[in-house]
C-alpha positions in Angstrom: 329.7 17.3 257.5 328.8 13.6 257.4 330.8 13.1 260.5 329.0 16.0 262.2 325.6 14.6 261.2 326.4 11.4 263.1 327.3 13.2 266.4 324.8 12.9 269.2 324.2 16.2 270.9 322.1 17.1 273.9 322.8 20.5 275.4 322.4 23.8 273.5 326.1 24.5 273.4 326.9 21.1 272.2 324.3 21.5 269.5 325.7 24.8 268.4 329.3 23.6 268.4 328.4 20.4 266.5 326.7 22.4 263.8 329.9 24.4 263.4 328.2 27.3 261.7 328.4 30.1 264.2 330.7 33.0 263.9 330.7 36.2 266.1 329.5 39.4 264.5 331.4 42.6 264.7 329.0 44.2 267.1 326.7 43.1 269.9 323.0 43.8 269.9 322.2 42.2 273.3 324.0 41.4 276.5 325.6 38.4 274.8 327.7 38.4 271.7 325.7 38.4 268.5 326.1 35.3 266.4 326.2 34.8 262.7 325.0 31.4 261.4 326.5 30.5 258.0 324.0 28.7 255.8 325.3 25.4 254.5 325.8 25.3 250.7 323.1 22.6 250.4 320.4 24.8 251.8 318.7 27.8 250.2 318.0 30.0 253.2 315.5 32.3 251.6 313.5 29.4 250.2 313.6 27.7 253.6 312.3 30.8 255.4 309.5 31.2 252.8 308.6 27.6 253.4 308.4 28.2 257.2 306.4 31.4 256.6 303.7 29.6 254.6 303.4 26.7 257.0 303.5 28.6 260.3 302.2 32.2 260.0 298.8 31.8 258.2 297.3 29.3 260.6 298.5 31.2 263.7 297.1 34.4 262.1 293.7 32.8 261.5 293.6 31.3 265.0 294.2 34.7 266.6 291.7 36.4 264.4 289.1 34.0 265.7 290.3 34.3 269.3 290.3 38.1 269.4 287.1 38.3 267.5 285.4 36.1 270.1 287.1 38.0 272.9 285.8 41.4 272.0 282.5 40.6 270.2 280.7 41.3 273.4 281.4 45.0 272.7 279.3 44.7 269.6 276.7 42.6 271.5 276.3 45.4 274.1 275.1 47.8 271.4 272.3 45.3 270.6 269.7 43.8 272.9 272.1 42.0 275.3 271.9 44.6 278.2 268.1 44.6 278.0 267.7 40.8 277.7 270.0 40.0 280.6 268.9 43.0 282.7 272.4 44.5 283.0 272.6 47.6 285.2 275.3 49.8 286.7 278.8 48.4 286.3 277.7 44.9 285.3 278.6 45.5 281.7 282.2 46.6 282.7 282.5 43.6 285.1 281.5 41.2 282.3 284.1 42.7 280.1 287.0 42.6 282.6 286.4 39.3 284.3 287.9 37.7 281.2 291.3 38.9 282.1 291.5 37.4 285.6 292.3 33.8 284.5 293.9 35.1 281.3 296.7 36.8 283.3 297.1 34.0 285.8 297.4 31.2 283.3 299.5 32.7 280.5 302.9 31.5 281.7 301.7 28.1 283.0 300.1 27.6 279.6 303.4 27.9 277.7 304.9 25.3 280.0 302.0 23.0 279.2 302.4 23.7 275.5 305.9 22.3 275.5 304.7 19.2 277.2 301.7 18.5 275.0 303.1 19.9 271.7 301.9 23.2 270.1 299.5 21.7 267.6 297.7 19.8 270.4 297.7 22.6 273.0 296.9 25.6 270.7 294.2 23.8 268.8 292.7 22.6 272.1 292.7 26.1 273.5 290.9 27.6 270.5 288.4 24.8 270.2 287.6 25.1 273.9 287.2 28.8 273.4 284.8 28.3 270.5 282.7 25.8 272.6 282.3 28.3 275.4 281.5 31.1 272.9 278.8 28.9 271.5 277.4 28.3 275.0 277.5 32.1 275.6 274.8 32.5 273.0 272.4 30.7 275.2 273.0 32.4 278.6 269.9 33.8 280.2 271.4 35.7 283.2 274.2 38.0 284.3 275.8 35.2 286.3 275.8 32.9 283.2 277.5 35.7 281.2 280.2 36.1 283.9 280.8 32.3 284.0 281.3 32.1 280.2 283.5 35.2 280.1 285.7 33.7 282.9 286.2 30.4 281.1 286.8 32.2 277.8 289.8 33.9 279.5 291.0 30.6 280.8 291.0 28.8 277.5 292.4 31.8 275.5 295.3 32.4 277.9 297.6 30.1 276.0 297.0 31.3 272.5 298.8 34.6 272.3 301.9 33.8 274.4 302.1 30.3 272.8 302.0 31.7 269.3 304.7 34.3 270.1 306.9 31.6 271.6 306.4 29.4 268.6 307.4 32.1 266.2 310.5 33.0 268.2 311.9 29.5 267.9 311.5 29.3 264.2 313.1 32.7 263.2 316.1 34.7 264.1 315.6 38.1 265.8 316.0 40.4 262.9 313.3 38.3 261.0 310.9 38.0 263.8 309.5 41.6 264.1 307.7 41.4 260.7 306.2 38.1 261.7 305.2 39.3 265.2 303.6 42.3 263.7 301.8 40.4 260.9 300.5 38.0 263.6 299.4 40.9 265.9 297.7 42.6 262.9 295.2 39.8 263.2 293.8 41.9 266.1 293.1 44.7 263.7 291.6 42.3 261.1 289.4 40.8 263.8 288.2 44.3 264.9 287.3 45.3 261.4 285.7 42.0 260.5 283.9 42.0 263.8 282.3 45.3 262.9 281.2 44.0 259.5 279.9 40.7 260.9 278.0 42.5 263.7 276.4 44.9 261.2 275.1 41.8 259.2 274.1 39.8 262.3 272.2 42.8 263.7 269.5 42.1 261.0 269.0 38.5 262.3 267.1 39.6 265.4 264.2 37.3 266.0 265.3 34.5 263.7 264.5 31.1 265.3 263.4 33.0 268.3 266.9 34.2 269.1 268.1 37.8 269.6 270.7 39.3 267.4 273.3 39.3 270.1 272.8 35.5 270.6 273.5 35.0 266.9 276.8 36.9 267.2 278.0 34.4 269.8 276.6 31.3 268.1 277.9 32.0 264.6 281.3 33.0 265.8 281.5 30.1 268.2 280.8 27.6 265.4 283.4 29.3 263.2 286.0 29.1 266.0 285.4 25.4 266.6 285.9 24.7 262.9 289.2 26.7 263.0 290.3 24.8 266.1 289.8 21.5 264.3 291.8 22.7 261.3 294.5 24.0 263.6 295.1 20.5 265.0 296.3 19.4 261.6 298.0 22.6 260.4 299.9 24.2 263.4 303.6 23.4 263.4 305.4 21.9 266.4 309.1 22.5 267.2 311.7 22.5 264.4 313.2 19.2 265.5 309.8 17.5 265.1 309.2 18.7 261.5 309.0 15.7 259.2 309.0 18.0 256.1 312.6 19.2 257.0 315.9 17.3 256.5 318.1 16.8 259.6 320.5 19.4 258.3 317.7 22.0 257.9 316.4 21.2 261.4 319.9 21.9 262.9 320.3 25.0 260.8 316.9 26.5 261.9 317.5 25.8 265.5 321.0 27.3 265.4 320.0 30.5 263.5 317.1 31.1 265.9 319.4 31.0 268.9 319.7 27.3 269.7 316.2 27.0 271.4 315.2 23.4 271.9 312.0 21.9 273.2 313.9 19.9 275.7 315.1 23.0 277.5 313.6 23.5 280.9 312.9 26.9 282.5 314.2 27.0 286.1 313.6 29.4 288.9 317.2 30.7 288.3 316.2 31.6 284.7 313.2 33.6 286.0 315.4 35.4 288.5 317.9 36.3 285.9 315.2 37.6 283.6 313.5 39.8 286.2 316.9 41.2 287.4 317.3 42.9 284.0 315.7 46.3 284.2 314.9 46.4 280.5 312.8 43.3 280.8 310.7 44.8 283.5 310.5 48.1 281.6 309.3 46.2 278.6 306.4 44.7 280.6 305.4 48.1 281.9 305.6 49.5 278.3 303.3 46.8 277.1 300.9 47.4 279.9 300.6 51.1 279.0 300.0 50.2 275.4 297.5 47.4 275.9 295.2 49.4 278.2 294.3 51.9 275.5 294.2 49.1 272.9 291.6 47.2 274.8 289.7 50.3 275.8 289.4 51.1 272.2 288.4 47.6 271.2 285.8 47.2 273.9 284.2 50.6 274.1 284.5 52.1 270.5 281.1 50.7 269.5 279.4 52.1 272.6 281.1 55.5 272.2 280.1 55.7 268.5 276.5 54.7 269.3 276.3 57.6 271.8 276.5 60.0 268.8 273.1 58.8 267.7 274.1 56.2 265.1 272.0 53.1 264.5 273.4 49.7 265.5 274.5 48.9 261.9 276.0 52.4 261.4 277.8 52.0 264.6 279.5 48.8 263.6 280.5 50.2 260.2 282.0 53.4 261.6 284.3 51.4 263.9 286.2 50.0 260.8 288.2 53.0 259.4 290.5 53.5 262.4 291.4 49.9 262.4 292.2 49.9 258.7 294.5 52.9 259.2 296.3 51.1 262.1 296.8 48.0 260.0 298.6 49.9 257.3 300.8 51.8 259.7 301.7 48.6 261.7 302.9 46.8 258.6 305.0 49.7 257.3 306.6 50.2 260.7 307.4 46.5 261.1 309.0 46.4 257.7 311.2 49.5 258.3 312.1 48.3 261.8 313.4 45.0 260.5 315.1 46.5 257.5 316.9 49.1 259.7 317.4 46.7 262.7 316.2 49.6 264.9 313.3 49.5 267.4 313.4 52.6 269.5 312.5 55.2 266.8 309.4 53.3 265.7 308.3 52.6 269.3 308.7 56.3 270.1 306.8 57.4 267.0 303.9 55.0 267.9 303.8 56.2 271.5 303.8 59.9 270.4 301.0 59.2 267.9 299.0 57.4 270.6 299.4 60.2 273.1 298.3 62.8 270.6 295.3 60.8 269.6 294.2 60.1 273.2 294.6 63.8 274.0 292.2 64.6 271.2 289.7 62.0 272.5 289.9 63.5 276.0 289.2 67.0 274.9 286.8 66.6 271.9 283.3 65.3 272.7 281.0 67.2 270.5 282.2 66.1 267.0 282.4 62.5 265.9 284.5 63.4 262.8 287.2 64.8 265.0 
């Protein structure tokens, strides 16, 4: 092992071979042979994974809670005085909601490239801090055009947070460990939705304080909180395993090998993109995610407006939006645990899709009873 420690390695294959810990498994789970990484006797693998969990997941979770909360809080603001104060008419509310996604979609992939260049703790903290600054500025807009501008730049600054966090998680964990971490991270969306309703119900009572409307306080307070989280993220977000000063050299090599040999020096080429899109399952996965995310965002953006249409007050509207989110949180965590435990994905995906179809069918056909 001492001799191996002294070997200089550059490529992924050299890195793996030098470590000397890879053995083929008896079955294949992907198009390439599955690999088993033996843990060196000097490393407690479970303790190492727990250490990574505590250093990586909580801050990413908090960052995305803030990001998603800021992204969808306009849905709560639209149930307050925002439409009246800015004179929104016709489809202007919907345009303000959706313009966010134009730069978001365009800059997601370039953002991950930039994250590798600038280091995750710099890039992700910069994204969330910029998002908070724009959110704070949105609290002082006085026109429809100002609202569109802030929503556009919010999409631009947040484009790197979700894909960057997913990429960072994927290089710290092996595949069968990642689903629980991905789900826990994504559950920040549900926490943000629930917390957003609670916060909005409290902020609704601040109408007129310091001459500001309640919707302005929603943006201002959440903007300040997001900026504070961005500053903390600069010091707390992990970079790549090979940059971790709190790991030994042996632990760094072991983490990289067990996660598939991903190194920050690897460059994505046009050939890599071509190979990726030639695989039908990758394209199908994108289509599946599209069909899932459309109802998710429809629910997040329009639930407060729909609930208010049943005659509830602003505060009652925000509180009634919380129970569905709480139920979704519990189900997500259970499904993720069972999926990783069984190393199966399809049954849990199918169950979730069937449940979503049934729920949406009910929503389409029942309009007279809120309890339904």
